[in-house]
N, C-alpha and C positions, 0 to 999 in steps of 0.2 A: 445616502446610498439608495439607488433605485432598486426596488424589489418587484419580482413577478411571482406568478402562481407557483412556478417550479421551485423558487427559493423557499416558499412556505411549505410546499409539498414534502420536501426532503425530511425535515424534522418530524413531521406527522407520520410519514411512511416509516421512518426508522424507529420511532417510539412505539408505534402500534402494530408494526408488521414483524420486522426481524427481532427487535428487542423482546417483544412479548412472546415470540415463538421459542425462545431458548429453553424455558422451563417445560412447556408442553412436549417438546421434542424429546427431552430427557425421560419423560414418562411413556410416551407413545412407543418409543423404541427402547426396550428395556431387557434386562437379564432375568426377568421373572416368567413372562409368558411368551415373549418374542417380539418381532418387529415387522409390521405393526401389531399391536395387541389384537388377539383373535376376534374380540367382539367388534372391532372396527371393520372387519371383513364382511360383516352382516349387519349393516346399519338398520335394516327394517326390524330386526329383533334385538336391537341394542338395549341392554339393561345397564343403567348407570352404576348400580352397586357391583355388578359383575365386572364392569370395566375398571372400577376403582381397585378391585382385588387384583386384576390382571396387570395393572400398571404400577402397583405398589404405592397407591395414594396413602399418605399417612393418616392414621386413625384420628389424629388431632385436627385434621383438616389443613387449612392454609397455614396455620401456626406451625405445623410440623415441617414446613419447608425450610424453616430456620432453626438452627441450634447453636448455642453459645460455644460448644466445643470446636465446631468447625470454624466459627468466626475467629476464635482465639488462634487456632492453628494457621489460618490464612493470614491473619494479622502478623503472627510471628514470622511467617515466610517473607512478608514484605519488610519487616524490621531487619531480619538477617540480611536481606538483599541490600538494604540501606547501609547497614554497618560495613558490609564487605565493599560497598561502593566507596566508603571513606577510607578503609584500612588497606585494601589491596593496591598493588602498583597500578598506575593509570597513566594514560597519555593526556597531556594538557593541550587543548586545541582551541583556537579562536574561531568563533562563529562568523557568519557572513555579516556584512555591514548592515546595520539596522536603518530604517527610514530616517531616524534622527541623526545618523552618522556614527553612532557608537558600535562597539562590538563586545559580545559577551564571551566569557571564558567557560569552557566545558571540560569536565573531567570524564574520560571514557575508559571504562574497564569492564564492560558487560561480559566479555568472553571469560576473563579471569573469575569474575564473581559467579557466573553460572556453572562453570566447571566445578568450582568448589561446592556449590549447592547441589549439583547433580550427583556428585560423589556421596554427599551426606544423605541424599534422598534415595540412594540405591536400594536400601532395605525398607523403604517406606513409600508413601504417596501423599499427594496433596488432596485436600478435600475437594470433591467433585461437584458440590452443589452450585449450580449456575446462579442461584439466588444471591450468593455472596458476591459474585462479580457484579451483579446488577446493583446491589447495595452500595458497593464502593464506587461504581461508575456514577450513579445518580448523586451520591453524596459529594464526591469530589467536583463534579460539574457544577453543582449548586454553590459549593464553597468558593470556587475560583470566579464564578459569575458575580457573586456578591462582593468579593474582594476586589474585583476589577474597578469598582467605582472609587477606590482609593488612589488610583493612578493619577498623578498630577503632571502636567506638561513640564518638561525640563528637569525632571528628577534625576538625582545622581546615580540611581540604581539602574538606569536604562530601561525602566519599565515603560511599555508602550501598549496601546490598544491596537488590535488587529483591524486592518482596513475593512474587512468584510464582516466584522462583528459589531458594527455600530449602526444597525438599521433602525433601532428604536423599538423593534418588535421583540418583546421579552422572550417568547418561546424560541424564536429564530436565533437571537443572540446567545441565549443560554446553550442552545444546541451547537451552533457553529463555533462558539468561543469568542469571548469579548476581549480578553487580554492576550497579547501575542506570546509572551514568554513568562508565565507566572512562576515565581520562585518562592520557596519557603525555607526557613531555618529550623532544624530539629536539634534538640539538646544532645550534645556529645557527637553529633554527626555533622552539623554545619548546614551550609546552603545546598539545596537540591533544586535543579531546574525540572519542574514537574513534567513538562511536555517532553523534553529530551530523555529524562530518566525513565519515563513510562513507555516511551516509544518501543523499546526492545525488552523491557521487563515491566511487569512480571508475567504477562500473558504468554510470551513465546516459550519460556522454559516450562511453564505449566502445561502448555500444549504438548510438548514432548513427553513429560512425565506421565500424563494421563494416557497418551497414545501408546505407551509401552505395553499397555494391557490389550491393545488391539492387534490387528494383523501386521506382520513384520514389514510388508511391502510399503504400506501407507506410512508407517512409522519411519522407515528409511528415507522416504521422499521428504517428509517433514523435517527430519533431523538435518538433511542437506540444506533445505530451504532456510531453516532457522540459523544454523551454524554460519551460513554465508552472511547473514545479517549481522551476527556478532563479530565476525572477522572483519567486516567492512563497516564497523560502527561509525567512523567519521563521516561516511557518506550520507548519513541521515541529516547532517547539519546543513546540507544544500538542497534538501527536499522541500516541497511546497508545504508540507506539514509544519516544518520548523520555521521557515522564513516568511510564510504568508498567512497560514491559518492561525486563528486564535485557538486557545485551549478551552474546550467546552465539552458537552455531552458526546459529541461526535467522536472526538479523539479519546476521551476518557473511556467510553465503551469499547472502542477499538483496542486500546492498550490493555484493558483487563480481560477482554474476551475474544478479540478479533484483530488480527494483525496484517499489515501490508508492508512491502519492502521497497527499497530504493535502487537506483541504478548506479553502477560504479563508473561507467565511462563519463557520464555527465559530471559526476563529482570530481573526477580527476581533472577534467577540463576547467571547471570552475575554480578549483583549488590552485592549479598550476598548468596553464595552457601550453607551457613549454616542456611539459613532461613528455619524454620520448614516446610513450604509449598513446598520446593523444595529440602530439604536435602536428601530425599530418591532417588532422580533421579540419574541414572547411567551416567557416562560420559567416554569419551576416551581422554586421555591427549596426546597432540601433542608435537613434538620436539621444537616447538616455545614457549611452555608453555601454550598455550590456551587449553581450555577444550571444547570438542564437546559433546553435549547431545546425548545419544543413547537410552533413555527411556522416558516415559511420552509422551506428545504430539509430541515431537521431535524424538521419536523412531518410530512413525507412518510413517513419511516421512521426507525428508530433508527440505521441505518447506510446512509444514502442515498449516502454517499461510496463505499462498497463497490460499489454498483450502477454508479456512474460509472466506477470503475476496470474493472469487468468488461465494461461496454459498450465501453470503449476497447480491450479485448483482442479483441473481435469485429472491430474495424477492422483488427487485425493479421492475423487469420486469414481473414476472408471474401474478401479479394482473391486468395487462392490458389485459390478455387473448387474444382473437382474436381482437386486437386493430384496430381502424378505426371508424371515425364518420363523419357525415355531419351536417353542421349548416344551418338550413332553416329559411326563413323569419318568422317574428311574425305573428301568425294567420293562419299558414299553416294547422294546425289541423292534423298533422301526427300521426298515431297510435303509442302509446307507447313512445312518444317523451318526453324528459326532457326539462323543460322550464328554460331558462336563465333569469337573472334579468331584461334584457331589453325586454323580451317577445319572443326572438328568440327560435327556437326549435332545439333540438339535437337528431339525430337518427343515427344508424349505417348505414343503407341502403346499397348502393352499395359499400361503403368504408370498410365494415366489413372485417377484416383480412389484408387489404392492408397496414396498418400502422405497421405491425409486424416488418419489417426491421428497423423502426425508434425506436420503444419502446424496442426492444430486441438488439439494436445495442450496448448499453453499456455492456450488458452481453457478447456478442461475442467478442467485442474489448478487454474487460478486460481479457478474457481467453487468447487471443493472446498475450497481454501485459505481463501477468504473466508467460506464457510459455517461452517467449523470455527472460524475466528477470531472470528466473531460470537458463537459459543457461548462461547468463552473470555472475550470481553468482557462477556457477560451475567453470567457467574459473578463476574468482578472487580467489576462495578458493583453487583451484589447484595451482595457482601461490603462494599463501601464505603458504599452508601447505605441498605441495609436495606429497611425497608418503604416508604421513599420511592421506591425503584426499582420496586417493584411497582405503586405508584400511577402512576408515570410510564409504565409499560408499558400501563396501561389507557387512557392518553391517546394515546400514540403506539404503536399496537398492532402495527404491521408491523415485521418485523426488517430486511429489506433491500429487498424489492420490495413495493410497495403494490398489493394486488389490487383495491381499491375506492377511489374518490375521494369518496364521499358524505360520510363522517364527517370527511374532511379539510377540507371547507368550513367547518366550525365553528371551525377553528383560524385562519382567515384573515379571515372576515367577521363583524364584530360584529353581534349580534342587534338587532332593532328595539326602540327605547325608546319607550314610550307613557305618557302620564300621565292621571290623572283630576283635572280641575280642582276638583271638589268635595271630594275627600279628600286631594289632594296625594300620592297613592300612585303611585309609578313602577313600571312592570312591564317586565321583560325578556321580550319575547314570542318564543316559539319555536313554529314550526309543529308540528302533530301528528307529522310524520315525524321531527322532531328529538327529540321527547319519548322515543320508543322508544330512540334511540341514547344519550340521556342516561342512561336506566335501564340499558342494556346495559353502559356503562362505569362504572357505579356512582357517578355524580356526584350529590351531594345537591342538592335543590331547596328553597329557603327563601322565606319571605315577610316583607318588612320594611316598616314604615310610617315614612316620612321626613318630618320637619317641613318646611313650605314654605320657611322661611328657609335650609334647608340644601340645597335641591335643586340650586342652581347648582354648588357645589363637589362635591356627591355625584355628579352626572352626569359630571363630568370624571374622578373617580376610578373610577367604574363602567366607563368605557370602557377603563381600563387593567387591569381584572381579567383575569388569565390564563384561558384556556379551561378550565383544570382546575377552575375554580370558577364554574359556570354557575348563575345565580340567576334566580328569578322574584320580583320585588320588588313 
């Protein structure tokens, strides 16, 4: 596998930027002194001991970031989820065809499991220490990386290595995932596909449970976002996470602390292209036998689902407006203050706007992540489809966000058909404004003479010609 500097940059950036920021953010923005901590507003007079008191830094130091009680509670949450995965009713689904030709079986019941757990947790909460998530993510990523070296060609379990996880660079392969679909067997529970099982649990339910303590609007947005993924759980089997990426630190961290979702339209098309909801969609057939959508949502841009995910992240951050608040002692009597349960008062004060880098960090980081991921996907697809991918990119020209809707109309509205009674020649008529766009995307224009007796059947077939083949007949 060829590697470049961007390939190596991603694991380093993820490990030392976003991953390392989780715990500091939990302290800097807190329920003890405010967000950000007051001492951070005056860096010239910053006193480390005072800052520690304001952020609630444990007296034991770094050792205080971990406690066994929380670890047992979180482990119990995972075990209950695994037990319900085995006991509750589930849908049995076949995965996509593997590179070796086999197909894996999947048991899907995340919605049922999480409704049961949510009811049980109604009177309680999950431990909030981000350290626990990092411990599980790092541990599991290391475990599956070491275990991946036991994969043997032609094994009966359909174990395979991910194409992108065999670079030979230890850090990169550990991060990106070396084994495609690692599975383990637990006593009394049976086999679990780690990547599929963790894709929608445990992080998403924990997201909702912990957010119930926050503002109602953000919680409502996230419940809708998460519930949609549970309802459409089979859609994850056709995402790049499942069919292309290995399971390593990247997905382990995402599953425990940071989640993204998939698209329903593409899943329906991949599962059953004759489904009435997607049968009208146009596609381009590649030499490998795959079909690439070029209309509908996927005619808007090559990764319109990334745009949807990113827009949803705006709804999480925008309600914070000019974020920043200070927590004052009870009885201060500050004007316009909100009163906490213990009598302390909350005002924006001098902190107004200074928490924007914290509350909008998710939105910014998500944009960087999706742009970089789109680049990785482009390389993978070029490797898979070759020149067909370049032709596809000339039809669906935009990566994530479409800057113009003019050429998109060609993908949805069939051109006018006209005939000459004297010659029996049918013409696919395009206005002059479309001729230029046809030339820009390099689509050939041809002229055909069709016998009158063939016009009926030919007209029907012509309407089904994908927009990648625009003809004047």
